[in-house]
N, C-alpha and C positions, 0 to 999 in steps of 0.2 A: 504494500500500500504506500502511496506517496503521501507526503506531509499535508498536501492540500486536498486529498481525497479523489483527485482526478487521475485517470490512467495516463500513461505515456504512449503516444502513437506518433512516431517520428522516425526520421533517418538517424543513424547512429553517429552523425557528425564526421569525425576525421577518419573513420574506418569505412572505406568504400564498400558498398553493397550490404552494409549492416542496417537493418531496420528494427525498431523496437515496438512491441505491442504488449506492454506489461503494466502492472500496478492496478489491476481491476478489482482486487481484493474481494473475491466472492461474487462479483457482478459479471464475470466472464460469460456466463450463459445468456445473460440479458444483453450485454453490450458487445460481446464477441463478434456476432455476425456483422454489425454495422462498422465496428472497428476494422474487421478483416476486409470488408468491401472498400472502405476508404483507404486503407493501407495498400491494398492491391492496386487501386487506381493511382495512388501516389507513386508506387514503384513503377508501374507501366507507363504512366503519362506525365509524371512530374508534379501533379497537383491532386489533392483529394477531391471527392465528389461534392462535399459540402463547401460552403464559403470558406476560403483559406483563413480569414480573420477569426472565424469560429474554431476552425481546426487548430489554430495556433495555441489555443488554450490547452491542448494536449501535447505541446512541444516538450521535448527533452530539455530545452534550454530556457524554459519559462522560469519565472520567479516562484519558487515553492513556498514562499512565506505565507503563513496563514494569518488572516486578520486577527489582531489581538482583541480578546473579549474584555469589555469593561468590567472592572470589579464592582460587585454589589456593595453599596454603602450600608453599613450596619447601623 
């Protein structure tokens, strides 16, 4: 699982031919088919099927920082 709870679906950066589809943390059966279809299109055509700006949320290079929760005042 990734720190932000979103999977990684992206090219492997500096390793040519490496693609990642990981971090689904138990949601692979639900998300797997869509992730696989988009990753296959990315590999074959250089872009995912969905809007690239949306797909970038699944990037290996995104900021994994999770928004800090405010502390409850006692």
